[in-house]
C-alpha positions as YAML, in Angstrom:
chain: A
units: angstrom
residues:
- id: 1
  name: MET
  ca: [-19.91, -3.55, 20.53]
- id: 2
  name: ALA
  ca: [-22.54, -1.63, 22.46]
- id: 3
  name: CYS
  ca: [-20.28, -1.35, 25.49]
- id: 4
  name: SER
  ca: [-17.54, 0.01, 23.23]
- id: 5
  name: ASP
  ca: [-20.02, 2.59, 21.90]
- id: 6
  name: ILE
  ca: [-19.79, 1.25, 18.36]
- id: 7
  name: ILE
  ca: [-23.48, 0.41, 18.16]
- id: 8
  name: LYS
  ca: [-26.36, 1.73, 20.29]
- id: 9
  name: ILE
  ca: [-29.11, 0.16, 22.40]
- id: 10
  name: SER
  ca: [-32.73, 1.28, 22.25]
- id: 11
  name: THR
  ca: [-34.83, 0.50, 25.35]
- id: 12
  name: GLU
  ca: [-38.00, 2.50, 24.65]
- id: 13
  name: HIS
  ca: [-40.19, -0.33, 23.39]
- id: 14
  name: ALA
  ca: [-43.61, -1.51, 24.60]
- id: 15
  name: ASP
  ca: [-42.39, -5.07, 25.05]
- id: 16
  name: GLY
  ca: [-39.51, -3.92, 27.26]
- id: 17
  name: GLU
  ca: [-36.94, -5.60, 25.02]
- id: 18
  name: GLU
  ca: [-33.59, -4.06, 24.17]
- id: 19
  name: ARG
  ca: [-32.88, -3.51, 20.50]
- id: 20
  name: TYR
  ca: [-29.54, -2.81, 18.90]
- id: 21
  name: TYR
  ca: [-28.98, -0.39, 16.05]
- id: 22
  name: VAL
  ca: [-26.20, 1.37, 14.19]
- id: 23
  name: PRO
  ca: [-26.54, 5.17, 14.04]
- id: 24
  name: GLU
  ca: [-26.80, 6.40, 10.47]
- id: 25
  name: ASP
  ca: [-23.69, 8.57, 10.74]
- id: 26
  name: ARG
  ca: [-21.58, 5.55, 11.72]
- id: 27
  name: LEU
  ca: [-22.59, 3.26, 8.89]
- id: 28
  name: PRO
  ca: [-19.94, 4.51, 6.43]
- id: 29
  name: SER
  ca: [-17.18, 3.90, 8.97]
- id: 30
  name: LEU
  ca: [-18.23, 0.28, 9.46]
- id: 31
  name: CYS
  ca: [-18.52, -0.65, 5.78]
- id: 32
  name: VAL
  ca: [-15.60, -2.10, 3.85]
- id: 33
  name: ASP
  ca: [-16.17, 0.05, 0.79]
- id: 34
  name: THR
  ca: [-16.40, 3.33, 2.69]
- id: 35
  name: GLY
  ca: [-14.84, 2.73, 6.08]
- id: 36
  name: GLY
  ca: [-11.17, 3.16, 5.31]
- id: 37
  name: ALA
  ca: [-8.32, 1.26, 6.92]
- id: 38
  name: SER
  ca: [-9.77, 0.72, 10.40]
- id: 39
  name: ALA
  ca: [-12.83, -1.16, 9.14]
- id: 40
  name: VAL
  ca: [-10.92, -3.27, 6.64]
- id: 41
  name: TRP
  ca: [-8.08, -4.24, 8.97]
- id: 42
  name: LEU
  ca: [-10.60, -6.20, 11.03]
- id: 43
  name: TYR
  ca: [-10.21, -8.80, 8.29]
- id: 44
  name: GLY
  ca: [-6.48, -8.85, 9.00]
- id: 45
  name: LEU
  ca: [-6.81, -9.63, 12.69]
- id: 46
  name: PRO
  ca: [-7.15, -13.43, 12.19]
- id: 47
  name: VAL
  ca: [-3.95, -13.37, 10.14]
- id: 48
  name: PHE
  ca: [-2.12, -11.46, 12.85]
- id: 49
  name: ALA
  ca: [-3.46, -13.75, 15.56]
- id: 50
  name: ASN
  ca: [-2.23, -16.74, 13.57]
- id: 51
  name: VAL
  ca: [1.38, -15.50, 13.65]
- id: 52
  name: GLN
  ca: [1.43, -14.22, 17.23]
- id: 53
  name: HIS
  ca: [3.38, -17.17, 18.66]
- id: 54
  name: GLN
  ca: [5.87, -17.03, 15.78]
- id: 55
  name: LEU
  ca: [6.30, -13.32, 16.42]
- id: 56
  name: GLU
  ca: [6.94, -13.92, 20.12]
- id: 57
  name: GLU
  ca: [9.71, -16.37, 19.20]
- id: 58
  name: CYS
  ca: [11.38, -13.68, 17.10]
- id: 59
  name: PHE
  ca: [12.00, -11.65, 20.25]
- id: 60
  name: ARG
  ca: [14.10, -14.41, 21.81]
- id: 61
  name: ALA
  ca: [17.87, -13.94, 21.59]
- id: 62
  name: ASP
  ca: [18.15, -17.34, 19.90]
- id: 63
  name: GLY
  ca: [14.86, -17.02, 17.99]
- id: 64
  name: PRO
  ca: [14.23, -16.77, 14.25]
- id: 65
  name: GLN
  ca: [15.11, -13.63, 12.32]
- id: 66
  name: GLY
  ca: [11.53, -13.11, 11.16]
- id: 67
  name: ILE
  ca: [8.45, -14.76, 9.65]
- id: 68
  name: PRO
  ca: [8.18, -16.01, 6.03]
- id: 69
  name: TYR
  ca: [5.47, -14.74, 3.74]
- id: 70
  name: GLU
  ca: [3.35, -17.90, 3.63]
- id: 71
  name: PRO
  ca: [1.25, -17.21, 6.78]
- id: 72
  name: TYR
  ca: [0.35, -13.78, 5.37]
- id: 73
  name: LYS
  ca: [-1.12, -14.89, 2.03]
- id: 74
  name: GLU
  ca: [-4.66, -14.03, 3.10]
- id: 75
  name: LEU
  ca: [-3.54, -10.41, 3.39]
- id: 76
  name: ILE
  ca: [-3.69, -10.23, -0.41]
- id: 77
  name: GLN
  ca: [-7.47, -10.09, -0.15]
- id: 78
  name: VAL
  ca: [-7.30, -7.78, 2.88]
- id: 79
  name: ARG
  ca: [-5.12, -5.37, 0.90]
- id: 80
  name: SER
  ca: [-7.57, -5.57, -1.99]
- id: 81
  name: LYS
  ca: [-10.45, -4.70, 0.36]
- id: 82
  name: LEU
  ca: [-8.36, -1.98, 1.98]
- id: 83
  name: PHE
  ca: [-7.85, -0.17, -1.31]
- id: 84
  name: ALA
  ca: [-11.07, -1.12, -3.11]
- id: 85
  name: GLY
  ca: [-13.36, 1.57, -1.72]
- id: 86
  name: ARG
  ca: [-12.35, 5.19, -1.56]
- id: 87
  name: PHE
  ca: [-8.58, 4.71, -1.55]
- id: 88
  name: TRP
  ca: [-7.83, 4.28, -5.26]
- id: 89
  name: PRO
  ca: [-10.17, 7.03, -6.52]
- id: 90
  name: ASN
  ca: [-8.87, 9.38, -3.83]
- id: 91
  name: LEU
  ca: [-5.27, 8.51, -4.65]
- id: 92
  name: MET
  ca: [-5.83, 9.08, -8.36]
- id: 93
  name: LYS
  ca: [-7.23, 12.54, -7.60]
- id: 94
  name: GLN
  ca: [-4.29, 13.33, -5.32]
- id: 95
  name: LEU
  ca: [-1.80, 12.21, -7.96]
- id: 96
  name: ALA
  ca: [-3.46, 14.47, -10.52]
- id: 97
  name: ASP
  ca: [-3.49, 17.40, -8.08]
- id: 98
  name: ASN
  ca: [0.13, 16.86, -7.01]
- id: 99
  name: ILE
  ca: [1.48, 16.29, -10.54]
- id: 100
  name: PRO
  ca: [-0.33, 18.71, -12.90]
- id: 101
  name: SER
  ca: [1.25, 17.19, -16.03]
- id: 102
  name: LEU
  ca: [0.29, 13.58, -15.22]
- id: 103
  name: THR
  ca: [-3.28, 13.53, -16.50]
- id: 104
  name: SER
  ca: [-2.43, 14.96, -19.93]
- id: 105
  name: LYS
  ca: [0.47, 12.54, -20.26]
- id: 106
  name: LEU
  ca: [-1.77, 9.56, -19.48]
- id: 107
  name: GLU
  ca: [-4.50, 10.80, -21.81]
- id: 108
  name: THR
  ca: [-2.02, 11.15, -24.66]
- id: 109
  name: GLY
  ca: [-0.43, 7.75, -24.06]
- id: 110
  name: ALA
  ca: [2.32, 6.76, -21.64]
- id: 111
  name: SER
  ca: [4.03, 3.68, -20.23]
- id: 112
  name: ILE
  ca: [3.40, 3.08, -16.52]
- id: 113
  name: LEU
  ca: [4.96, 0.57, -14.14]
- id: 114
  name: GLU
  ca: [3.73, -0.29, -10.65]
- id: 115
  name: ILE
  ca: [6.16, -2.16, -8.41]
- id: 116
  name: GLY
  ca: [4.45, -4.23, -5.73]
- id: 117
  name: CYS
  ca: [1.07, -4.15, -7.46]
- id: 118
  name: GLY
  ca: [-0.49, -6.86, -5.28]
- id: 119
  name: SER
  ca: [-3.89, -7.80, -6.69]
- id: 120
  name: GLY
  ca: [-3.52, -5.19, -9.42]
- id: 121
  name: ASP
  ca: [-6.47, -3.03, -8.46]
- id: 122
  name: PHE
  ca: [-4.71, 0.30, -8.94]
- id: 123
  name: MET
  ca: [-3.31, -0.56, -12.37]
- id: 124
  name: LYS
  ca: [-6.74, -1.78, -13.47]
- id: 125
  name: THR
  ca: [-8.39, 1.40, -12.18]
- id: 126
  name: PHE
  ca: [-5.83, 3.49, -14.07]
- id: 127
  name: ALA
  ca: [-6.13, 1.39, -17.23]
- id: 128
  name: ARG
  ca: [-9.91, 1.74, -17.40]
- id: 129
  name: LYS
  ca: [-9.65, 5.52, -17.23]
- id: 130
  name: PHE
  ca: [-6.66, 6.07, -19.53]
- id: 131
  name: THR
  ca: [-7.13, 3.73, -22.46]
- id: 132
  name: LYS
  ca: [-4.32, 5.19, -24.59]
- id: 133
  name: SER
  ca: [-1.67, 4.35, -21.99]
- id: 134
  name: GLN
  ca: [-0.08, 0.98, -21.24]
- id: 135
  name: PHE
  ca: [0.08, -0.27, -17.66]
- id: 136
  name: PHE
  ca: [2.28, -3.00, -16.24]
- id: 137
  name: GLY
  ca: [2.18, -4.28, -12.66]
- id: 138
  name: ILE
  ca: [4.76, -6.52, -11.04]
- id: 139
  name: ASP
  ca: [4.86, -8.30, -7.71]
- id: 140
  name: SER
  ca: [7.00, -11.04, -6.18]
- id: 141
  name: CYS
  ca: [3.90, -12.90, -4.92]
- id: 142
  name: SER
  ca: [2.70, -15.43, -7.49]
- id: 143
  name: GLU
  ca: [-0.79, -15.67, -5.93]
- id: 144
  name: ALA
  ca: [-1.28, -11.91, -6.24]
- id: 145
  name: ILE
  ca: [-0.19, -11.88, -9.88]
- id: 146
  name: LYS
  ca: [-2.44, -14.81, -10.71]
- id: 147
  name: TYR
  ca: [-5.41, -12.99, -9.19]
- id: 148
  name: ALA
  ca: [-4.54, -9.71, -10.93]
- id: 149
  name: SER
  ca: [-4.16, -11.36, -14.34]
- id: 150
  name: GLU
  ca: [-7.38, -13.34, -14.05]
- id: 151
  name: THR
  ca: [-9.49, -10.38, -12.95]
- id: 152
  name: ALA
  ca: [-8.05, -8.15, -15.68]
- id: 153
  name: ALA
  ca: [-8.89, -10.80, -18.28]
- id: 154
  name: ASN
  ca: [-12.39, -11.27, -16.87]
- id: 155
  name: ASP
  ca: [-12.95, -7.52, -16.96]
- id: 156
  name: LYS
  ca: [-11.58, -7.36, -20.53]
- id: 157
  name: ILE
  ca: [-9.03, -4.66, -19.75]
- id: 158
  name: SER
  ca: [-6.66, -4.87, -22.70]
- id: 159
  name: ASN
  ca: [-4.09, -2.18, -21.81]
- id: 160
  name: VAL
  ca: [-2.85, -3.71, -18.56]
- id: 161
  name: ALA
  ca: [-0.63, -6.72, -17.88]
- id: 162
  name: PHE
  ca: [0.95, -8.32, -14.83]
- id: 163
  name: ALA
  ca: [4.02, -10.44, -14.15]
- id: 164
  name: GLU
  ca: [5.82, -12.02, -11.21]
- id: 165
  name: LYS
  ca: [9.08, -10.11, -10.88]
- id: 166
  name: ASP
  ca: [11.41, -8.79, -8.19]
- id: 167
  name: GLY
  ca: [11.26, -5.01, -8.03]
- id: 168
  name: GLN
  ca: [14.81, -4.97, -6.74]
- id: 169
  name: ASN
  ca: [16.16, -6.76, -9.84]
- id: 170
  name: LEU
  ca: [14.31, -5.54, -12.91]
- id: 171
  name: PRO
  ca: [15.25, -6.81, -16.39]
- id: 172
  name: SER
  ca: [18.38, -5.20, -17.82]
- id: 173
  name: ASP
  ca: [16.59, -4.18, -21.03]
- id: 174
  name: TRP
  ca: [14.07, -2.05, -19.12]
- id: 175
  name: SER
  ca: [16.48, 0.89, -18.74]
- id: 176
  name: GLY
  ca: [14.78, 4.16, -19.69]
- id: 177
  name: MET
  ca: [11.53, 2.37, -20.60]
- id: 178
  name: TYR
  ca: [8.86, 4.00, -18.42]
- id: 179
  name: ASP
  ca: [7.31, 7.45, -18.30]
- id: 180
  name: TYR
  ca: [5.95, 6.93, -14.81]
- id: 181
  name: VAL
  ca: [6.69, 4.47, -12.00]
- id: 182
  name: ILE
  ca: [4.61, 4.15, -8.84]
- id: 183
  name: THR
  ca: [4.86, 2.12, -5.65]
- id: 184
  name: VAL
  ca: [2.18, 2.15, -2.97]
- id: 185
  name: LYS
  ca: [3.31, 1.30, 0.57]
- id: 186
  name: VAL
  ca: [6.05, -1.00, -0.72]
- id: 187
  name: ILE
  ca: [9.45, 0.57, 0.02]
- id: 188
  name: HIS
  ca: [9.23, -0.01, 3.77]
- id: 189
  name: ASP
  ca: [8.64, -3.74, 3.12]
- id: 190
  name: ALA
  ca: [11.54, -4.21, 0.70]
- id: 191
  name: THR
  ca: [14.49, -6.39, 1.61]
- id: 192
  name: ASP
  ca: [16.77, -3.87, -0.12]
- id: 193
  name: PRO
  ca: [15.04, -0.47, -0.32]
- id: 194
  name: LYS
  ca: [18.12, 1.27, -1.75]
- id: 195
  name: LYS
  ca: [18.36, -1.25, -4.59]
- id: 196
  name: MET
  ca: [14.65, -0.92, -5.38]
- id: 197
  name: LEU
  ca: [14.91, 2.86, -5.61]
- id: 198
  name: SER
  ca: [18.01, 2.52, -7.78]
- id: 199
  name: GLU
  ca: [16.07, 0.23, -10.12]
- id: 200
  name: ILE
  ca: [13.16, 2.68, -10.27]
- id: 201
  name: LYS
  ca: [15.55, 5.44, -11.27]
- id: 202
  name: ARG
  ca: [17.16, 3.21, -13.91]
- id: 203
  name: VAL
  ca: [13.94, 2.24, -15.70]
- id: 204
  name: LEU
  ca: [12.58, 5.80, -15.87]
- id: 205
  name: LYS
  ca: [12.88, 7.78, -19.07]
- id: 206
  name: PRO
  ca: [15.12, 10.88, -18.78]
- id: 207
  name: ASP
  ca: [12.04, 13.09, -18.33]
- id: 208
  name: GLY
  ca: [10.08, 10.48, -16.37]
- id: 209
  name: LEU
  ca: [8.94, 10.70, -12.79]
- id: 210
  name: ALA
  ca: [8.06, 8.39, -9.93]
- id: 211
  name: SER
  ca: [5.47, 8.50, -7.17]
- id: 212
  name: ILE
  ca: [6.52, 6.79, -3.97]
- id: 213
  name: ILE
  ca: [3.42, 6.43, -1.80]
- id: 214
  name: ASP
  ca: [3.84, 5.51, 1.84]
- id: 215
  name: LEU
  ca: [2.49, 6.33, 5.29]
- id: 216
  name: PRO
  ca: [2.75, 9.89, 6.66]
- id: 217
  name: MET
  ca: [4.31, 8.78, 9.94]
- id: 218
  name: ARG
  ca: [7.21, 10.75, 11.38]
- id: 219
  name: SER
  ca: [10.53, 9.22, 12.36]
- id: 220
  name: LYS
  ca: [10.02, 10.10, 16.03]
- id: 221
  name: VAL
  ca: [7.29, 8.17, 17.86]
- id: 222
  name: SER
  ca: [6.42, 11.26, 19.91]
- id: 223
  name: GLU
  ca: [5.38, 13.04, 16.71]
- id: 224
  name: ASN
  ca: [2.95, 10.24, 15.79]
- id: 225
  name: LEU
  ca: [0.96, 10.20, 19.03]
- id: 226
  name: HIS
  ca: [-2.03, 12.11, 17.71]
- id: 227
  name: SER
  ca: [-2.27, 10.65, 14.22]
- id: 228
  name: PRO
  ca: [-5.67, 9.02, 13.56]
- id: 229
  name: ILE
  ca: [-3.99, 6.01, 11.92]
- id: 230
  name: THR
  ca: [-1.15, 5.45, 14.40]
- id: 231
  name: ASN
  ca: [-2.54, 2.38, 16.20]
- id: 232
  name: THR
  ca: [-3.44, 0.56, 12.99]
- id: 233
  name: VAL
  ca: [-0.14, 1.30, 11.29]
- id: 234
  name: TYR
  ca: [2.08, 0.32, 14.22]
- id: 235
  name: THR
  ca: [0.11, -2.92, 14.66]
- id: 236
  name: ALA
  ca: [0.43, -3.86, 10.99]
- id: 237
  name: GLY
  ca: [4.12, -3.05, 11.09]
- id: 238
  name: LEU
  ca: [4.79, -5.19, 14.14]
- id: 239
  name: PHE
  ca: [2.80, -8.22, 13.03]
- id: 240
  name: HIS
  ca: [3.56, -8.19, 9.31]
- id: 241
  name: CYS
  ca: [5.84, -5.63, 7.67]
- id: 242
  name: ILE
  ca: [8.86, -5.84, 9.96]
- id: 243
  name: PRO
  ca: [9.05, -9.63, 10.58]
- id: 244
  name: SER
  ca: [8.43, -10.53, 6.92]
- id: 245
  name: SER
  ca: [11.09, -8.09, 5.71]
- id: 246
  name: MET
  ca: [13.65, -9.32, 8.25]
- id: 247
  name: PHE
  ca: [13.02, -12.99, 7.46]
- id: 248
  name: TYR
  ca: [14.34, -12.41, 3.94]
- id: 249
  name: GLY
  ca: [17.34, -10.40, 5.12]
- id: 250
  name: GLY
  ca: [15.77, -6.96, 4.91]
- id: 251
  name: PRO
  ca: [16.26, -4.06, 7.35]
- id: 252
  name: GLY
  ca: [12.70, -4.32, 8.72]
- id: 253
  name: LEU
  ca: [11.97, -0.61, 8.33]
- id: 254
  name: GLY
  ca: [8.24, -0.95, 8.87]
- id: 255
  name: PRO
  ca: [5.54, 1.56, 7.91]
- id: 256
  name: CYS
  ca: [6.46, 3.96, 10.71]
- id: 257
  name: TRP
  ca: [10.13, 4.46, 9.91]
- id: 258
  name: GLY
  ca: [9.24, 7.99, 9.00]
- id: 259
  name: VAL
  ca: [9.05, 10.77, 6.44]
- id: 260
  name: GLU
  ca: [12.45, 12.16, 7.39]
- id: 261
  name: ASN
  ca: [14.19, 8.82, 6.83]
- id: 262
  name: MET
  ca: [12.41, 8.27, 3.52]
- id: 263
  name: GLU
  ca: [13.42, 11.70, 2.22]
- id: 264
  name: GLU
  ca: [17.03, 10.99, 3.11]
- id: 265
  name: LEU
  ca: [16.95, 7.61, 1.37]
- id: 266
  name: LEU
  ca: [15.38, 9.07, -1.79]
- id: 267
  name: ALA
  ca: [18.01, 11.80, -1.93]
- id: 268
  name: THR
  ca: [20.75, 9.18, -1.52]
- id: 269
  name: ALA
  ca: [19.24, 7.28, -4.46]
- id: 270
  name: GLY
  ca: [19.74, 10.36, -6.64]
- id: 271
  name: PHE
  ca: [16.20, 11.73, -6.76]
- id: 272
  name: LYS
  ca: [15.00, 15.29, -6.49]
- id: 273
  name: VAL
  ca: [12.03, 14.97, -4.14]
- id: 274
  name: LYS
  ca: [8.88, 16.95, -3.49]
- id: 275
  name: THR
  ca: [7.00, 15.65, -0.43]
- id: 276
  name: ILE
  ca: [3.24, 16.11, -0.06]
- id: 277
  name: LEU
  ca: [1.59, 14.95, 3.17]
- id: 278
  name: ASN
  ca: [-1.93, 14.43, 4.44]
- id: 279
  name: GLU
  ca: [-3.41, 12.36, 7.27]
- id: 280
  name: GLN
  ca: [-3.50, 9.15, 5.22]
- id: 281
  name: ILE
  ca: [-0.48, 9.12, 2.91]
- id: 282
  name: ALA
  ca: [2.89, 10.62, 2.14]
- id: 283
  name: HIS
  ca: [3.44, 11.24, -1.58]
- id: 284
  name: TYR
  ca: [7.05, 11.62, -2.67]
- id: 285
  name: VAL
  ca: [7.20, 12.99, -6.22]
- id: 286
  name: CYS
  ca: [10.61, 11.97, -7.56]
- id: 287
  name: THR
  ca: [12.49, 13.24, -10.61]
- id: 288
  name: ASP
  ca: [16.09, 12.96, -11.73]
- id: 289
  name: LYS
  ca: [18.39, 15.51, -10.14]
...
């Protein structure tokens, strides 16, 4: 770590010994709760290493189509760590800034659905702040839903619930049920992104809106060369997002399939889209045309 200039070496000691230290300005970047994606994804490296040989087989002409979800189960906790620090509070602020009417709607009382909620951290964060609204998170991973439900119960959050459901096949009686639907870095993993977006549109109320949150990568690799998150995002896509999507018959879009492609897909699904970008996320604010 010293040779990589992550930590420093001090040699000015009477005993002549070398001592290692972390400069104060680097501490936030190395902590899980403040360090953002790069620090947290270190916890994902063992998971990626575990599937490397399976991934190599996928490149063979006669190899498997992809990798099933089971080897990636530990990523539930990695995702929870990834979003637990600054991400959720920052995202909530960005949502409020990007959608001026959202805060008042949540304060008055609204119905909110998150598709692909994982460990439920975002819904729980929302529910604590907006106690007059009802929050519902769904995910196809039973382990994630179990964790989300248990932690919500332990924290005594009464206005949030979770269930194991497929976001591409929502219940027929949900049509026009929700004021607001959100997905966070989910569409690029879906086995049928078009169907998921169609379902989101179906369950929204006539005046409802959706926030599709994904990565701000461009469709052309050459336009991603100088992004501060490029290396992390391409690595996660190669080792997880693409092979797991393709194993279940999905297109394997991956997190870097690009803003331009996402905008086209959202328009095809019948949404009017406003795109807001920063270095960390792309926020697609979607309303009915």
